[in-house]
C-alpha positions in Angstrom: 97.7 87.6 80.8 95.8 84.7 82.4 94.6 87.3 85.2 93.9 89.6 82.6 91.6 87.4 80.5 89.7 86.0 83.6 88.8 89.4 84.8 87.5 90.2 81.2 85.3 87.1 81.6 84.4 88.5 85.1 83.1 91.9 83.6 81.3 89.8 81.0 79.4 87.8 83.4 79.5 89.4 86.7 79.6 92.9 86.7 76.4 93.8 88.3 77.3 91.7 91.2 81.0 93.5 91.4 80.1 97.0 91.0 77.5 96.8 93.7 80.2 95.4 96.0 81.9 98.5 97.6 79.6 97.6 100.5 80.5 94.7 103.0 76.7 93.9 102.8 76.6 90.8 104.8 78.9 92.1 107.8 78.4 95.8 108.1 75.0 97.8 107.9 75.5 100.4 104.8 79.2 101.3 105.5 81.9 100.7 102.7 85.0 98.6 103.4 86.9 101.7 104.1 84.1 103.6 106.3 84.0 100.2 108.3 87.8 100.2 108.9 87.6 104.0 109.8 85.0 103.0 112.6 86.6 100.1 114.1 88.1 100.2 117.6 89.1 97.6 120.4 89.7 94.1 119.9 88.9 93.1 115.8 90.3 89.2 115.8 93.1 87.4 115.0 96.1 86.7 112.5 95.6 82.9 110.9 98.5 81.2 109.7 97.6 79.4 106.7 100.8 77.6 105.9 99.4 74.1 107.2 96.9 73.9 104.6 93.8 73.5 106.5 90.7 72.1 104.7 87.7 74.5 104.1 85.7 72.7 107.0 88.6 73.2 109.5 89.0 76.8 108.7 85.4 77.4 109.0 85.5 75.6 112.2 88.1 77.8 113.6 86.5 81.2 112.1 83.3 80.1 113.9 84.9 79.8 117.1 86.6 83.1 117.0 83.6 84.7 116.1 82.0 82.9 119.0 84.3 84.8 121.1 83.5 88.3 119.9 85.9 88.4 116.8 85.0 90.4 113.6 88.0 90.1 111.4 90.7 87.7 110.6 94.0 88.3 108.4 96.1 85.5 106.9 99.8 84.9 107.6 102.2 82.9 105.6 101.0 80.9 102.6 99.5 77.4 101.7 102.0 75.5 99.1 103.8 77.8 96.8 101.3 80.6 97.8 100.0 81.0 93.9 97.0 78.6 93.9 94.0 80.6 93.8 91.7 77.7 94.7 93.3 77.6 98.1 92.5 81.5 98.5 89.3 80.7 97.1 88.8 78.0 99.9 89.8 80.4 102.7 87.6 83.4 101.7 84.7 80.7 101.3 85.4 79.5 105.0 85.2 83.4 106.1 81.9 83.6 104.3 80.5 80.5 105.8 81.3 82.0 109.3 80.6 85.4 108.4 83.5 86.9 109.4 85.6 89.5 107.2 89.0 88.6 106.0 91.7 90.2 105.1 93.7 87.9 102.7 97.5 88.7 102.9 99.9 88.3 99.8 103.1 86.7 100.9 105.4 88.9 99.0 108.6 87.6 101.1 110.0 85.3 97.9 110.7 82.8 100.7 108.9 81.7 103.8 111.0 83.8 106.4 113.9 86.1 106.8 117.5 83.9 107.5 116.3 81.4 104.9 118.6 80.7 102.0 117.6 82.2 98.4 117.8 79.9 95.7 118.2 81.4 92.0 114.4 81.0 91.7 113.8 83.2 94.7 112.8 86.4 93.4 110.2 88.8 93.7 109.0 88.4 90.4 109.1 84.6 90.0 107.8 83.7 93.7 105.9 86.9 95.1 104.0 88.2 92.0 102.1 85.3 91.5 101.0 85.0 95.0 99.6 88.8 94.6 98.0 87.7 91.5 96.4 84.4 93.1 94.8 86.6 96.0 93.7 89.1 93.7 91.8 86.6 91.5 90.6 84.9 94.5 89.2 88.1 95.6 87.5 89.1 92.2 85.9 85.6 92.6 84.4 85.9 95.9 84.6 89.7 97.4 81.8 89.8 99.8 83.9 88.5 102.9 87.0 90.4 102.0 87.3 93.5 103.9 90.4 94.6 102.6 93.8 93.0 101.1 97.2 93.2 102.4 100.2 93.2 100.0 102.7 91.8 102.4 103.6 91.1 105.8 106.7 93.8 106.6 107.4 94.2 102.7 109.1 97.5 103.4 110.9 96.1 106.7 112.3 93.2 104.3 112.6 95.1 101.5 110.4 92.5 99.4 110.1 94.3 96.1 113.3 96.1 96.0 112.5 99.5 96.7 109.4 101.5 98.0 108.5 102.8 94.5 108.6 98.9 93.1 106.4 98.1 96.0 103.8 101.0 95.3 103.4 99.9 91.6 102.3 96.5 92.6 99.8 97.8 94.9 98.5 100.1 92.5 98.5 97.2 89.7 96.1 95.5 92.3 93.9 98.2 92.6 93.6 98.4 88.7 93.0 95.0 88.4 90.2 95.2 91.2 88.8 98.2 89.4 88.5 96.3 86.1 86.1 93.8 88.0 84.3 96.6 89.4 85.5 96.4 92.8 86.8 98.8 95.3 88.5 97.2 98.2 90.7 98.9 100.2 94.3 98.1 100.0 97.7 98.3 102.3 100.6 96.6 103.7 101.2 95.2 107.0 104.3 96.5 108.7 106.3 98.0 111.3 107.0 101.6 112.1 110.5 100.7 111.7 109.9 99.4 108.4 108.6 102.5 107.0 111.0 104.7 109.0 113.9 102.7 107.6 113.2 102.6 103.8 114.2 106.0 102.3 111.5 107.8 100.3 108.4 106.0 101.4 105.9 108.5 99.8 104.9 106.0 97.0 104.0 103.6 99.6 102.3 106.1 101.2 100.0 107.3 98.3 99.4 104.1 97.3 97.6 102.6 100.6 94.0 103.5 101.4 94.6 103.1 105.1 97.6 102.0 107.3 98.1 98.4 108.9 100.5 98.3 111.8 102.4 95.4 113.0 103.2 96.6 116.4 105.2 94.6 118.9 106.4 96.1 122.1 107.9 92.5 122.9 110.7 93.5 120.6 111.6 96.9 121.8 115.0 97.2 124.1 113.1 98.1 127.3 110.6 95.3 126.9 110.0 93.5 130.4 106.8 91.8 131.0 103.9 92.1 128.6 101.4 93.7 131.4 103.9 96.4 132.2 102.2 99.5 130.9 105.3 101.9 131.7 107.1 99.9 129.0 104.7 97.6 126.7 102.0 100.5 126.4 104.4 103.4 126.1 106.2 101.4 123.3 103.0 100.7 121.6 101.9 104.2 122.1 105.0 105.4 120.5 104.4 103.2 117.1 100.9 104.4 117.0 102.1 108.2 117.0 104.4 107.8 114.0 101.5 106.1 111.9 99.3 108.8 112.8 102.1 111.5 111.8 102.1 110.1 108.1 98.5 108.9 107.7 97.0 112.4 107.0 93.7 111.1 108.5 93.4 107.9 106.9 92.4 105.1 109.1 94.9 102.9 111.2 94.2 99.3 112.0 96.6 97.1 114.0 96.6 94.2 112.1 99.3 92.3 114.1 100.0 93.1 117.7 100.7 90.1 120.3 103.3 88.7 123.0 104.8 85.3 122.8 104.7 82.4 125.4 108.3 81.5 124.5 111.2 83.0 122.7 111.4 80.1 120.3 110.3 81.8 117.0 111.6 85.3 117.3 114.7 86.3 119.6 113.7 89.4 121.8 116.2 92.4 122.1 115.6 93.0 125.8 117.9 90.9 128.4 114.8 91.5 130.8 112.0 89.8 128.9 109.4 87.6 130.1 108.0 85.2 127.5 105.2 83.1 129.2 101.7 82.5 129.4 101.2 85.0 132.3 103.1 87.4 130.2 101.2 87.0 126.9 98.0 87.2 129.2 99.0 90.5 130.7 99.6 92.3 127.4 96.2 91.3 126.2 94.6 92.5 129.4 96.8 95.6 128.8 95.3 96.3 125.6 91.8 95.7 126.5 92.0 97.9 129.4 92.8 100.8 127.4 89.5 100.3 125.5 87.6 103.6 126.6 90.8 105.7 127.2 92.4 105.2 123.6 91.1 102.7 121.3 87.4 104.1 121.2 88.6 107.9 121.2 91.3 107.0 118.3 88.9 104.8 116.1 91.4 101.9 116.3 91.3 98.5 116.4 93.9 95.7 117.3 94.4 92.2 116.1 96.4 89.5 117.7 98.9 87.4 116.4 98.1 84.7 116.5 95.0 82.1 116.5 97.1 79.0 117.5 100.8 78.3 118.0 101.7 77.6 114.2 103.7 80.8 114.6 105.2 79.0 117.9 104.5 80.4 121.0 102.4 83.5 119.5 99.0 82.0 119.7 96.2 82.3 122.3 95.8 78.7 121.8 98.1 75.6 121.6 98.4 73.6 118.5 96.1 70.9 120.1 93.4 73.5 120.2 93.4 74.1 123.9 93.3 77.8 125.2 96.4 79.1 126.9 94.5 81.2 129.3 90.6 82.2 129.6 91.0 84.8 127.1 88.5 87.2 126.3 88.3 91.2 125.0 85.8 93.7 124.5 84.3 94.5 121.3 82.7 97.6 123.0 83.2 100.1 125.4 
């Protein structure tokens, strides 16, 4: 009800601004957001964990550093506090605007922080996840210009966050209605694994609800994984997942919003006994992706984003938590 009331005020006082904002005018040349996503290829940017509740100044610094290396997009991960604070998402989006980098705010739909944690009586989708979705939606309405798209959940099908694909689709469509009331046309999707889609039964409601496909693609978890730079396993596993998404996308854009290779096994255990989680292996996977810029990503119009910026997700960053680089990373944004 609060969100609806605020939306009414937004319409009363800001319709003219919102109605023209289907174009990401600060960061593209006359393209709609969906057209911009469709035109993307090569390396796009980073996954950015917000659980540590960095300040607007700190986030602006991080986003400026990313942009200095060529990053164009950042997608958030996890949540600050309860995740239901509109003000903090305002800060995140403001920081992106300060750096003039496009942002995909992700509403964390798993009721708890991570799979494997114990659920309490209040850890339900309705009590915990819905307020987060509403907070992200309102923050986007407050400041839509830096926003490229919205992600409704990280692997919500894989973790069955909403209880069914149909229920998840209904929340995606509710966000779309709330944005439409505010005069906004912002692409919506979920950031999920191929296996999440494949194992969820009737996925048609979600497939119909999303505007494009955000892909979590991690060859690190494959049963034949060895080193990140091993093209015969890592690249083949990567391609296999993309081909699945192409089979259900019906021509809609695909963006790999999360891929990477960790430098240790501490956060997520692998499935292969031959896995190598190390700095050279992580660097090898980064360089492997970059090496297919011409032969794959450009021809397919698919961009990829690295998980993650720093080691907030233990082992997965290109930077240690002290801010130092793990290797001299660089990737092409054009080819």
